[in-house]
C-alpha positions as CSV (number, residue, x, y, z in Angstrom):
1,M,-5.0,-5.9,-0.6
2,L,-3.4,-3.2,1.5
3,F,-6.1,-3.5,4.2
4,T,-6.4,-7.3,4.0
5,I,-2.7,-8.0,4.6
6,A,-2.5,-5.3,7.4
7,C,-5.7,-6.6,9.1
8,D,-4.5,-10.2,9.0
9,R,-1.2,-9.2,10.6
10,Y,-2.9,-7.2,13.3
11,E,-5.4,-9.9,14.1
12,R,-2.7,-12.6,14.3
13,A,-0.6,-10.4,16.6
14,A,-3.7,-9.9,18.9
15,R,-4.4,-13.6,19.0
16,L,-0.8,-14.4,19.7
17,L,-0.8,-12.0,22.7
18,G,-4.3,-13.0,23.7
19,I,-5.6,-9.4,23.8
20,Q,-8.5,-7.6,22.4
21,T,-8.3,-3.9,21.5
22,S,-10.9,-1.3,20.5
23,L,-9.3,-1.2,17.1
24,G,-9.4,-4.9,16.7
25,N,-13.1,-4.9,17.7
26,L,-13.8,-2.4,14.9
27,L,-12.0,-4.5,12.4
28,V,-14.4,-7.5,13.0
29,I,-17.3,-5.5,11.5
30,W,-15.5,-4.3,8.4
31,K,-16.4,-6.4,5.4
32,T,-16.2,-3.6,2.8
33,F,-14.8,-0.1,2.9
34,D,-14.4,3.0,0.8
35,H,-11.3,2.2,-1.3
36,R,-10.5,5.9,-1.6
37,V,-9.3,5.8,2.0
38,L,-6.2,4.0,0.8
39,Q,-6.0,5.3,-2.7
40,S,-3.2,7.8,-2.0
41,A,-1.0,5.1,-0.4
42,H,-1.6,2.8,-3.4
43,D,-0.9,5.6,-5.9
44,H,2.4,6.5,-4.1
45,L,3.6,2.9,-4.2
46,A,2.5,2.6,-7.9
47,A,4.4,5.8,-8.8
48,Y,7.5,4.6,-7.0
49,Y,7.3,1.3,-8.9
50,R,6.9,3.0,-12.3
51,F,9.8,5.3,-11.7
52,F,12.3,3.0,-10.1
53,K,11.4,-0.3,-11.8
54,D,11.0,1.2,-15.3
55,D,12.5,-1.2,-17.8
56,G,12.2,1.4,-20.6
57,G,9.7,-0.8,-22.5
58,Q,12.2,-3.7,-22.8
59,I,10.5,-7.0,-22.7
60,P,12.4,-9.4,-20.3
61,L,14.4,-12.2,-21.9
62,P,13.8,-14.9,-22.6
63,F,10.8,-13.5,-24.5
64,D,7.7,-15.6,-24.7
65,G,5.7,-14.2,-27.5
66,D,2.5,-15.8,-26.2
67,V,2.1,-13.3,-23.4
68,P,0.9,-9.8,-24.6
69,Y,3.0,-7.0,-23.3
70,D,0.2,-5.3,-21.3
71,I,-0.4,-8.6,-19.5
72,L,3.3,-8.9,-18.8
73,L,3.3,-5.3,-17.3
74,H,0.3,-6.1,-15.2
75,D,1.8,-9.3,-13.9
76,C,5.1,-7.6,-13.0
77,W,3.3,-4.8,-11.1
78,T,1.0,-7.2,-9.2
79,D,3.9,-9.4,-8.3
80,Y,5.9,-6.4,-7.1
81,F,3.0,-4.9,-5.2
82,S,2.1,-8.1,-3.4
83,K,5.7,-8.9,-2.3
84,E,6.5,-5.3,-1.4
85,L,3.3,-4.9,0.6
86,R,3.9,-8.0,2.6
87,R,7.5,-6.9,3.3
88,L,6.4,-3.4,4.2
89,I,3.7,-4.6,6.6
90,A,6.0,-7.2,8.2
91,D,8.7,-4.6,8.7
92,D,6.8,-1.6,9.9
93,D,4.2,-1.8,12.6
94,A,3.4,1.9,12.2
95,V,2.3,1.3,8.6
96,T,0.1,-1.6,9.7
97,I,-1.6,0.5,12.4
98,A,-2.0,3.5,10.0
99,I,-3.7,1.3,7.3
100,I,-6.2,-0.3,9.7
101,T,-6.9,2.9,11.6
102,A,-7.6,4.7,8.3
103,V,-10.1,2.0,7.3
104,A,-11.7,1.5,10.8
105,Y,-12.3,5.2,11.2
106,E,-12.8,6.1,7.5
107,N,-14.3,9.5,6.7
108,T,-13.7,10.8,10.3
109,E,-11.0,13.0,11.8
110,P,-9.0,10.0,13.2
111,G,-9.3,8.2,9.9
112,Y,-8.1,11.3,8.0
113,A,-5.2,11.7,10.4
114,A,-4.3,8.0,9.8
115,E,-4.4,8.5,6.1
116,T,-2.0,11.4,6.3
117,H,0.3,9.6,8.7
118,L,0.3,6.5,6.3
119,L,1.3,8.7,3.4
120,T,4.0,10.4,5.4
121,L,5.5,7.0,6.4
122,L,5.4,5.8,2.7
123,R,7.0,9.0,1.5
124,E,9.9,8.5,4.0
125,R,10.3,4.8,2.9
126,Y,9.8,5.4,-0.8
127,P,11.2,8.9,-1.4
128,F,11.3,10.6,-4.8
129,T,14.3,12.8,-5.6
130,S,12.3,15.5,-7.2
131,A,8.7,16.4,-6.8
132,K,8.7,17.9,-10.3
133,Q,9.2,14.5,-11.9
134,F,5.9,13.3,-10.5
135,E,3.5,16.1,-11.3
136,G,0.1,14.6,-12.2
137,I,1.2,11.0,-11.2
138,V,0.9,11.3,-7.5
139,D,0.7,14.0,-4.9
140,A,4.2,15.4,-4.6
141,P,6.1,15.1,-1.3
142,D,6.0,18.2,0.8
């Protein structure tokens, strides 16, 4: 989802401006990619969500007993992730470029640099107050 939304935005912008770029040309050939390229970004957003959106296990009211709690948690996370990701990519061109560069150049030095830059951008936008709180959940901020 991270790549798809970022790629769609980039491609729409290029069409709107009537330009072709070397990065855009690379995106045309990508149908699948190594998901580990964006795993740290996903994990950072997930950790932020778990920490700041924690409801303490309280089921939202009105309670519909027909929906199992684990399904409710999953639905809340996917709803948040989808909306937040669209907002993030719409608001921050650098995030969009970092995502698509990391994928287009996966497992190469430019790709690794883009992954690092993406995580830096996410850490700035979604900061944690204490690295100690997140040991074992996600890489702690430097």
